[in-house]
C-alpha positions as CSV (number, residue, x, y, z in Angstrom):
1,M,-6.2,-4.2,-3.5
2,L,-5.4,-5.8,-0.1
3,H,-1.7,-4.9,-0.4
4,A,-2.6,-1.3,-1.4
5,C,-4.8,-1.0,1.7
6,L,-2.1,-2.3,3.9
7,I,0.4,0.1,2.5
8,A,-2.0,3.0,3.0
9,L,-2.5,1.9,6.6
10,F,1.2,1.7,7.4
11,A,1.7,5.1,5.7
12,S,-1.0,6.5,8.1
13,I,1.0,5.1,11.0
14,L,4.1,6.9,9.8
15,L,2.1,10.1,9.5
16,S,0.4,9.7,12.8
17,R,3.0,11.6,14.8
18,Q,2.7,14.6,12.4
19,A,-1.1,14.3,12.5
20,A,-1.0,14.4,16.3
21,A,1.0,17.5,16.3
22,S,-1.4,19.2,13.9
23,L,-4.8,18.0,14.8
24,G,-4.4,16.5,18.2
25,Q,-7.2,14.1,18.9
26,A,-9.8,15.6,16.6
27,L,-12.2,12.5,16.9
28,P,-13.7,11.5,20.2
29,T,-12.3,8.3,21.7
30,L,-15.6,6.5,21.3
31,L,-15.8,7.3,17.6
32,T,-12.1,6.3,17.2
33,L,-12.8,2.9,18.9
34,S,-15.9,2.5,16.7
35,L,-13.9,3.1,13.5
36,A,-11.0,0.9,14.5
37,I,-12.8,-2.0,16.2
38,A,-16.6,-1.9,15.9
39,L,-16.6,-1.2,12.1
40,P,-14.5,-4.4,11.2
41,L,-16.6,-6.5,13.6
42,G,-19.8,-5.2,12.1
43,W,-18.6,-5.9,8.6
44,L,-17.8,-9.5,9.7
45,G,-21.4,-9.9,10.7
46,V,-22.6,-8.6,7.3
47,L,-20.2,-10.9,5.5
48,F,-21.2,-13.9,7.6
49,A,-24.8,-13.4,6.5
50,A,-23.8,-12.7,2.9
51,S,-21.6,-15.8,2.8
52,W,-24.3,-18.1,4.2
53,R,-26.8,-16.8,1.7
54,A,-24.4,-17.1,-1.2
55,D,-23.6,-20.7,-0.3
56,R,-27.2,-21.6,-0.2
57,H,-27.9,-19.9,-3.5
58,I,-25.1,-21.6,-5.3
59,G,-26.1,-25.0,-3.9
60,R,-29.7,-24.5,-4.9
61,T,-29.3,-22.8,-8.4
62,G,-25.7,-23.4,-9.4
63,S,-25.4,-19.7,-10.3
64,L,-22.4,-17.7,-9.2
65,R,-24.2,-14.3,-9.2
66,S,-24.3,-14.3,-5.4
67,L,-20.6,-15.0,-5.3
68,R,-19.9,-11.9,-7.3
69,T,-22.1,-9.9,-4.9
70,L,-20.1,-11.3,-2.0
71,D,-16.9,-10.3,-3.7
72,R,-18.1,-6.8,-4.1
73,L,-19.2,-6.7,-0.4
74,T,-15.8,-8.0,0.6
75,A,-14.0,-5.3,-1.4
76,L,-16.3,-2.6,0.1
77,A,-15.6,-3.9,3.6
78,T,-11.9,-3.8,3.0
79,L,-12.0,-0.3,1.7
80,T,-14.3,1.2,4.4
81,C,-12.3,-0.5,7.2
82,T,-9.0,0.8,5.8
83,F,-10.5,4.3,5.5
84,G,-11.8,4.0,9.1
85,L,-8.5,2.8,10.5
86,C,-6.6,5.5,8.7
87,A,-9.0,8.2,10.0
88,A,-8.8,6.7,13.5
89,T,-5.0,6.7,13.3
90,L,-4.5,10.2,11.8
91,M,-7.3,12.0,13.7
92,G,-8.3,9.9,16.6
93,G,-5.0,8.9,18.2
94,W,-5.6,5.1,17.6
95,L,-1.9,4.3,17.9
96,T,-1.7,6.3,21.1
97,I,-4.6,4.3,22.5
98,V,-2.9,1.0,21.6
99,R,0.3,2.2,23.2
100,S,-1.5,3.1,26.4
101,V,-2.1,-0.6,26.7
102,T,1.1,-2.2,25.3
103,G,3.6,0.6,25.8
104,D,5.8,1.8,22.9
105,L,7.2,-1.6,22.1
106,I,9.2,-2.2,18.9
107,V,6.7,-3.3,16.2
108,V,4.2,-4.7,18.7
109,D,2.1,-1.5,18.9
110,E,2.1,-1.0,15.1
111,A,1.1,-4.7,14.6
112,L,-1.8,-4.3,16.9
113,A,-2.8,-1.1,15.3
114,V,-3.2,-2.8,11.9
115,S,-4.7,-6.0,13.4
116,P,-8.4,-5.0,12.9
117,L,-7.8,-5.1,9.1
118,L,-6.0,-8.4,9.4
119,V,-8.8,-9.9,11.5
120,L,-11.3,-8.7,8.9
121,T,-9.3,-10.2,6.0
122,I,-8.7,-13.6,7.7
123,G,-12.2,-13.7,9.0
124,T,-13.5,-13.2,5.4
125,W,-11.5,-16.1,4.2
126,A,-12.8,-18.3,7.0
127,L,-16.4,-17.3,6.2
128,S,-16.0,-18.0,2.5
129,Y,-14.6,-21.5,3.1
130,P,-17.9,-23.4,2.5
131,I,-18.3,-21.7,-0.9
132,Q,-14.7,-22.4,-1.8
133,R,-15.1,-26.0,-0.8
134,R,-18.2,-26.3,-2.9
135,L,-16.4,-24.8,-5.9
136,R,-13.4,-27.1,-5.2
137,E,-15.6,-30.2,-5.2
138,A,-17.0,-29.2,-8.6
139,V,-13.5,-28.7,-10.0
140,I,-12.5,-32.2,-8.7
141,F,-15.3,-33.8,-10.6
142,R,-14.1,-32.2,-13.8
143,Q,-10.5,-33.2,-13.0
144,V,-11.5,-36.8,-12.5
145,E,-13.4,-36.8,-15.9
146,Q,-10.3,-35.3,-17.6
147,G,-7.9,-37.7,-15.9
148,L,-6.0,-34.9,-14.1
149,P,-4.3,-35.2,-10.7
150,V,-6.6,-34.7,-7.8
151,H,-5.5,-33.1,-4.5
152,P,-7.4,-33.5,-1.2
153,I,-9.6,-30.6,-0.2
154,P,-8.0,-28.6,2.6
155,T,-9.8,-28.0,5.9
156,R,-11.0,-24.6,6.9
157,A,-7.9,-24.0,8.9
158,G,-5.7,-25.2,6.1
159,F,-7.5,-22.9,3.6
160,V,-7.1,-19.9,5.9
161,S,-3.5,-20.7,6.6
162,Q,-2.8,-21.0,2.9
163,Q,-4.4,-17.7,2.0
164,T,-2.6,-16.0,4.9
165,R,0.8,-17.2,3.8
166,H,0.3,-16.5,0.1
167,Q,-1.4,-13.1,0.4
168,L,-0.6,-11.4,3.8
169,L,2.8,-12.7,4.6
170,L,4.2,-11.8,1.2
171,L,4.0,-8.1,2.3
172,L,3.9,-8.4,6.1
173,V,7.1,-10.4,6.5
174,P,9.5,-8.1,4.6
175,M,7.8,-5.0,5.9
176,G,7.8,-6.3,9.5
177,L,11.5,-7.1,9.3
178,L,12.3,-3.7,7.8
179,W,10.2,-1.9,10.4
180,T,11.8,-3.9,13.3
181,I,15.4,-3.1,12.1
182,S,14.6,0.5,11.4
183,E,12.9,1.1,14.8
184,S,15.6,-0.8,16.6
185,L,18.3,1.5,15.0
186,D,16.3,4.6,16.0
187,R,15.9,3.3,19.6
188,G,19.6,2.5,19.7
189,V,20.6,6.0,18.7
190,D,18.2,7.5,21.2
191,M,19.7,5.3,24.0
192,L,23.3,6.4,23.0
193,V,22.3,10.1,23.0
194,A,20.6,9.6,26.4
195,L,23.8,8.1,27.8
196,A,25.7,11.1,26.5
197,R,23.4,13.4,28.4
198,R,23.8,11.3,31.6
199,A,27.6,11.6,31.2
200,Q,27.4,15.3,30.6
201,V,25.7,15.9,33.9
202,G,28.4,14.0,35.7
203,E,26.6,10.7,36.3
204,P,29.2,7.9,36.9
205,L,29.1,5.2,34.1
206,S,30.8,1.9,33.6
207,T,33.5,1.6,30.9
208,T,31.0,0.1,28.4
209,L,28.4,2.8,29.0
210,T,31.1,5.4,28.8
211,L,32.0,4.2,25.3
212,G,28.3,4.3,24.4
213,A,28.1,7.8,25.8
214,D,31.0,8.9,23.6
215,L,29.4,7.4,20.6
216,G,26.1,9.1,21.4
217,R,27.9,12.5,21.8
218,W,29.5,12.0,18.4
219,L,26.2,11.1,16.8
220,A,24.5,14.2,18.3
221,T,27.2,16.7,17.6
222,S,29.0,15.4,14.5
223,G,27.7,16.3,11.0
224,Y,28.3,12.6,10.0
225,G,25.7,11.2,12.5
226,P,22.6,11.6,10.3
227,G,24.4,10.3,7.3
228,L,25.6,7.2,9.2
229,L,22.1,6.6,10.4
230,L,20.7,6.9,6.9
231,T,23.3,4.5,5.6
232,L,22.4,2.0,8.2
233,H,18.7,2.3,7.3
234,V,19.4,1.8,3.6
235,G,21.7,-1.1,4.3
236,A,19.0,-2.7,6.4
237,A,16.6,-2.3,3.5
238,L,19.0,-3.9,1.1
239,V,19.6,-6.9,3.5
240,V,15.8,-7.4,3.8
241,V,15.3,-7.3,0.1
242,A,18.1,-9.8,-0.4
243,C,16.9,-12.2,2.2
244,A,13.1,-11.9,1.6
245,P,13.0,-14.4,-1.3
246,A,14.6,-17.2,0.7
247,I,12.2,-16.6,3.5
248,I,9.1,-16.4,1.4
249,R,9.9,-19.5,-0.6
250,R,9.8,-21.4,2.6
251,L,6.6,-19.8,3.9
252,W,5.0,-20.7,0.6
253,R,6.0,-24.4,0.7
254,T,8.0,-24.7,-2.5
255,T,10.0,-27.6,-3.9
256,P,12.5,-27.5,-6.8
257,L,11.2,-28.5,-10.2
258,T,13.4,-31.5,-11.2
259,R,13.6,-34.0,-14.0
260,A,11.6,-36.4,-11.8
261,H,8.5,-34.2,-12.3
262,N,8.6,-34.2,-16.1
263,A,6.4,-37.3,-16.6
264,T,3.4,-35.9,-14.8
265,L,3.6,-32.1,-15.3
266,A,2.8,-29.9,-18.3
267,P,1.8,-32.4,-20.9
268,S,3.6,-32.2,-24.2
269,T,1.9,-30.9,-27.3
270,G,3.0,-34.0,-29.1
271,S,4.9,-32.2,-31.8
272,E,8.2,-33.6,-33.0
273,L,10.9,-32.6,-35.5
274,L,12.1,-34.9,-38.3
275,Y,15.3,-36.6,-39.0
276,G,16.6,-36.8,-35.4
277,L,16.4,-33.1,-34.7
278,P,15.8,-32.2,-31.1
279,V,12.3,-32.8,-29.7
280,E,10.8,-31.1,-26.7
281,P,13.3,-31.3,-23.8
282,P,12.3,-32.1,-20.2
283,L,10.1,-29.4,-18.7
284,S,12.6,-28.3,-16.1
285,E,15.3,-27.9,-18.6
286,D,13.0,-26.2,-21.1
287,L,12.0,-23.6,-18.5
288,L,15.6,-22.9,-17.6
289,A,16.5,-22.7,-21.3
290,L,13.9,-20.1,-21.8
291,A,15.5,-18.0,-19.0
292,R,18.9,-18.4,-20.6
293,E,17.5,-17.4,-24.0
294,Q,16.1,-14.2,-22.5
295,R,19.4,-13.6,-20.5
296,V,17.7,-13.7,-17.1
297,G,19.6,-15.2,-14.2
298,V,17.5,-17.7,-12.3
299,A,18.7,-19.8,-9.4
300,Q,15.8,-22.3,-9.5
301,V,12.4,-22.9,-10.9
302,L,10.2,-24.0,-7.9
303,I,6.9,-25.8,-7.7
304,W,4.6,-23.6,-5.5
305,Q,2.6,-26.2,-3.5
306,T,-1.0,-25.0,-3.2
307,G,-2.8,-28.3,-2.9
308,G,-4.0,-27.9,-6.5
309,T,-6.1,-24.9,-5.6
310,T,-4.3,-22.1,-7.5
311,L,-3.0,-21.5,-11.0
312,N,-0.5,-18.7,-10.8
313,G,3.2,-17.8,-11.2
314,A,5.5,-15.4,-9.4
315,V,9.1,-14.2,-9.4
316,L,11.0,-13.7,-6.1
317,G,14.3,-11.8,-5.8
318,V,16.2,-9.1,-7.7
319,L,19.6,-10.8,-7.8
320,G,20.2,-13.7,-10.2
321,R,21.8,-16.0,-7.7
322,F,18.9,-15.4,-5.3
323,R,16.1,-15.3,-7.8
324,Y,13.4,-17.9,-8.0
325,I,10.6,-18.5,-10.5
326,L,7.5,-20.0,-8.8
327,L,4.9,-21.9,-10.7
328,T,2.0,-23.5,-8.8
329,D,1.4,-27.2,-8.8
330,A,-2.1,-26.8,-10.4
331,L,-0.6,-24.7,-13.2
332,L,2.0,-27.3,-14.0
333,E,-0.5,-30.2,-13.8
334,R,-3.4,-28.7,-15.9
335,L,-1.9,-26.4,-18.5
336,P,-0.1,-27.7,-21.6
337,R,3.5,-26.9,-22.1
338,P,3.1,-23.8,-24.4
339,M,0.9,-22.2,-21.7
340,V,3.4,-23.0,-18.9
341,L,6.2,-21.5,-21.0
342,A,4.0,-18.4,-21.6
343,V,3.5,-18.0,-17.8
344,M,7.2,-18.5,-17.3
345,A,8.1,-15.9,-20.0
346,H,5.6,-13.5,-18.4
347,E,7.4,-13.8,-15.0
348,L,10.8,-13.4,-16.7
349,A,9.6,-10.2,-18.3
350,H,9.2,-8.5,-15.0
351,V,12.9,-9.3,-14.3
352,K,14.2,-8.6,-17.8
353,L,12.4,-5.3,-18.1
354,R,13.2,-4.3,-14.5
355,H,9.6,-3.7,-13.5
356,I,10.2,-4.0,-9.8
357,P,12.8,-1.2,-9.6
358,W,10.7,1.0,-11.9
359,L,7.7,0.5,-9.6
360,A,9.8,1.5,-6.6
361,A,10.9,4.6,-8.6
362,T,7.3,5.3,-9.4
363,L,6.4,5.2,-5.7
364,F,9.2,7.6,-4.8
365,A,8.4,10.1,-7.6
366,A,4.6,10.1,-7.1
367,S,4.9,10.4,-3.3
368,S,7.5,13.2,-3.6
369,L,5.5,15.4,-6.0
370,P,2.9,16.6,-3.5
371,L,5.6,17.3,-1.0
372,I,7.6,19.3,-3.5
373,A,4.5,21.2,-4.5
374,A,3.9,22.1,-0.8
375,Q,7.5,23.2,-0.6
376,G,7.0,25.4,-3.7
377,V,4.0,27.0,-2.0
378,G,6.1,27.7,1.0
379,L,8.8,29.3,-1.1
380,L,6.1,31.5,-2.7
381,V,5.0,32.8,0.7
382,G,8.6,33.1,1.9
383,V,8.7,30.3,4.5
384,R,10.1,26.7,4.7
385,F,8.0,23.6,4.5
386,E,8.6,23.0,8.3
387,Q,7.2,26.5,9.0
388,L,3.9,25.9,7.2
389,G,0.8,25.1,9.3
390,P,0.6,21.6,10.6
391,E,-2.8,21.1,8.9
392,F,-1.1,21.9,5.5
393,Q,1.7,19.5,6.3
394,L,-0.7,16.7,7.1
395,L,-2.7,17.4,3.9
396,S,0.5,17.2,1.9
397,G,1.3,13.8,3.5
398,V,-2.1,12.4,2.7
399,A,-1.9,13.6,-0.9
400,S,1.6,12.0,-1.1
401,V,0.2,8.6,-0.1
402,A,-2.8,8.9,-2.4
403,C,-0.6,9.9,-5.4
404,A,1.8,7.0,-4.7
405,I,-1.0,4.4,-4.6
406,A,-2.8,5.7,-7.7
407,A,0.5,5.9,-9.7
408,F,1.5,2.5,-8.5
409,G,-1.7,0.9,-9.9
410,F,-1.5,2.9,-13.1
411,V,2.1,1.9,-13.9
412,S,1.7,-1.7,-12.6
413,R,-1.2,-2.4,-15.0
414,R,0.8,-1.3,-18.0
415,F,3.8,-3.3,-16.9
416,E,1.5,-6.4,-16.9
417,W,0.5,-5.6,-20.4
418,Q,4.1,-5.3,-21.4
419,A,4.9,-8.6,-19.7
420,D,2.1,-10.3,-21.6
421,A,3.5,-9.0,-24.9
422,F,7.0,-10.0,-23.9
423,A,5.8,-13.6,-23.4
424,V,4.2,-13.6,-26.8
425,R,7.4,-12.3,-28.4
426,A,9.6,-14.9,-26.5
427,L,7.4,-17.8,-27.7
428,S,7.3,-16.4,-31.2
429,Q,11.0,-16.2,-31.3
430,R,11.2,-19.8,-30.1
431,E,8.8,-21.0,-32.8
432,Q,10.6,-19.2,-35.6
433,A,14.0,-20.5,-34.4
434,R,12.6,-24.0,-34.3
435,G,11.0,-23.6,-37.7
436,A,14.3,-22.4,-39.1
437,L,16.0,-25.4,-37.5
438,T,13.5,-27.7,-39.1
439,E,14.1,-26.2,-42.5
440,V,17.8,-26.6,-42.0
441,G,17.4,-30.2,-41.2
442,L,15.1,-30.9,-44.1
443,L,17.2,-29.1,-46.5
444,D,20.5,-30.6,-45.4
445,S,19.0,-34.1,-45.3
446,I,17.5,-33.8,-48.8
447,T,19.7,-31.5,-50.8
448,G,22.6,-30.6,-48.5
449,G,21.9,-26.9,-49.0
450,A,21.7,-24.0,-46.7
451,A,18.6,-22.8,-44.8
452,P,16.3,-20.3,-46.5
453,G,15.9,-16.7,-45.3
454,A,13.9,-16.2,-42.1
455,G,11.8,-13.4,-43.6
456,T,9.9,-10.9,-41.5
457,L,9.8,-11.7,-37.9
458,T,6.4,-11.1,-36.4
459,L,4.4,-12.2,-33.3
460,S,2.7,-15.5,-34.0
461,V,-1.0,-16.6,-33.5
462,S,0.0,-19.7,-31.6
463,A,2.2,-17.7,-29.1
464,S,-0.6,-15.2,-28.6
465,S,-3.1,-18.1,-28.1
466,A,-0.8,-19.7,-25.5
467,M,-0.6,-16.5,-23.4
468,A,-4.3,-15.7,-23.7
469,G,-5.3,-19.2,-23.0
470,A,-3.1,-19.3,-19.9
471,L,-4.7,-16.1,-18.6
472,L,-8.2,-17.5,-19.2
473,A,-7.3,-20.8,-17.6
474,V,-6.0,-19.1,-14.5
475,A,-9.1,-17.0,-14.2
476,S,-11.4,-20.1,-14.7
477,A,-9.5,-22.2,-12.2
478,N,-9.4,-19.5,-9.6
479,G,-13.0,-18.7,-10.0
480,T,-12.3,-15.1,-11.2
481,D,-14.6,-13.2,-13.5
482,P,-12.4,-12.2,-16.5
483,R,-14.2,-8.9,-16.5
484,R,-13.4,-8.2,-12.9
485,F,-11.0,-5.2,-12.6
486,G,-7.8,-5.7,-10.5
487,F,-5.9,-2.8,-9.0
488,R,-2.5,-4.1,-10.0
489,H,-3.3,-6.3,-13.0
490,G,-6.5,-4.8,-14.6
491,S,-9.0,-7.2,-16.0
492,I,-8.2,-10.6,-17.6
493,A,-10.7,-9.8,-20.4
494,H,-8.9,-6.5,-21.3
495,R,-5.5,-8.2,-21.2
496,V,-6.7,-11.1,-23.5
497,A,-8.1,-8.6,-26.0
498,R,-4.8,-6.8,-26.1
499,I,-2.9,-10.1,-26.6
500,K,-5.2,-11.2,-29.4
501,A,-4.4,-8.0,-31.3
502,L,-0.7,-8.8,-31.3
503,P,-0.3,-11.4,-34.1
504,G,1.3,-10.0,-37.2
505,T,3.1,-7.2,-35.2
506,A,6.8,-7.0,-35.8
507,L,8.9,-8.2,-32.9
508,D,10.5,-4.8,-32.4
509,A,7.4,-2.7,-32.9
510,V,5.1,-3.8,-30.1
511,P,3.0,-0.7,-29.1
512,I,3.1,-1.4,-25.4
513,D,6.9,-1.4,-25.5
514,R,6.9,2.2,-26.8
515,A,4.3,3.2,-24.2
516,A,6.3,1.6,-21.4
517,S,9.4,3.3,-22.6
518,R,7.7,6.7,-22.5
519,L,6.3,5.9,-19.0
520,K,9.8,4.9,-17.7
521,F,11.2,8.1,-19.2
522,S,8.5,10.1,-17.4
523,V,9.2,8.3,-14.1
524,A,13.0,8.9,-14.5
525,V,12.4,12.6,-15.1
526,A,10.1,12.9,-12.2
527,C,12.7,11.1,-9.9
528,I,15.5,13.4,-11.1
529,A,13.2,16.5,-10.6
530,S,12.2,15.2,-7.1
531,I,15.8,14.7,-6.0
532,A,16.9,18.0,-7.3
533,A,14.0,19.8,-5.7
534,L,14.6,18.1,-2.4
535,V,18.3,18.9,-2.5
536,L,17.7,22.5,-3.5
537,T,15.1,23.1,-0.8
538,E,17.5,21.7,1.8
539,I,20.2,24.0,0.6
């Protein structure tokens, strides 16, 4: 939800210029400042009291009911502050107020405009630290009893830093880089056009400035100027996408998973094959072998260092040579190998099934539909979209953002279901391949015959149990209620129920695969229709 709120806030900043043209400053300055500054500070006070009360209640009773109440209050605070900042930006001139203090600096003014939400988020983490420490201490006692590795408890500053790097910087770093490059390109073009105007009125310029003026004149008068600028923006976005994984892996403190880690991570199931047939390989090699089996290019598998506080996995990068699979230290230390492989397969699914590009296409299609509808209304009344009332244009922009966020969540949750099923299928295929290999070894060693037929290939109970167990273990270790609904992932309980219904299903007849195919087809049609409508309306 935090990422969706940040995206909505950045979108409101993009729409703020259009909003200023249509509504001016509809909200009084005092109300604008109250929504942007006083509301987040007020919520911090409420959350401070709620955190203190929840910590005392957990210490006295051991019940986590107060923690669930705190989580709901935190979600409500994030939503209301996001709504308040969007309203202040679109209708109160919040960005103009910020620029009156800082000037129109590249990225600086936008960063300060979103800072109240960031302060609220970081402050919430700082306030929840005593509870997190108490829960961490309880986990350590259980780890000691089970003989698991124990990590030192981070300080409050360390905990806040870790949360900031893992949750905020994942979105803010690439978005900040893209925003900086994009705004710099626009400023550069404006400077060149200004030089052309100075040269046009006869102002003497140096040789270098004269060349800049000639380029500015070409950009302003040539039909190729807008296309060149668009190409530069797209190129900048591609560069950011390519470089972001290498940057984030360092922000997240990762180390390569090597053979040296195999003795202490992901304990083996203890199963062996007979007559010298291959037993379980080292974990690092097994994970990379799984990637090769699924034909997914991976540069490295990295240990995501979280101080033993988080069980999770992630995939970074869209290009095989620059793609990393991240598995947290706690996940590798606490989960048995089948569950680690299930998490790995889940992350590979997002790459294999191209979920990230399809999510980007979903955002494009969903955000375009309201704008196309507005253009259609304009055509019905005989005017272009630009000639419609500014209030109508602003409403179209708000509807565009709302549709994009809603569609993103809807599609993302179904892609998570598909990734879960993909992991079960990948592990089932491995089990059946190993079972066939065992039968070959036994038959060859006893009779010298050939292997029997493989029979019907179906999803196995053990593979389903491994994926479901990994999800429940992640929820338990992270202190997450399995029934809690997540905007992007849905609830763990619902995902587990879907996974447990998979055993016995044919490998090529998984229901969510058919549903995802229909969803992708719908997104593709919507994208084609959107592009066609945009081109036709421009013509």
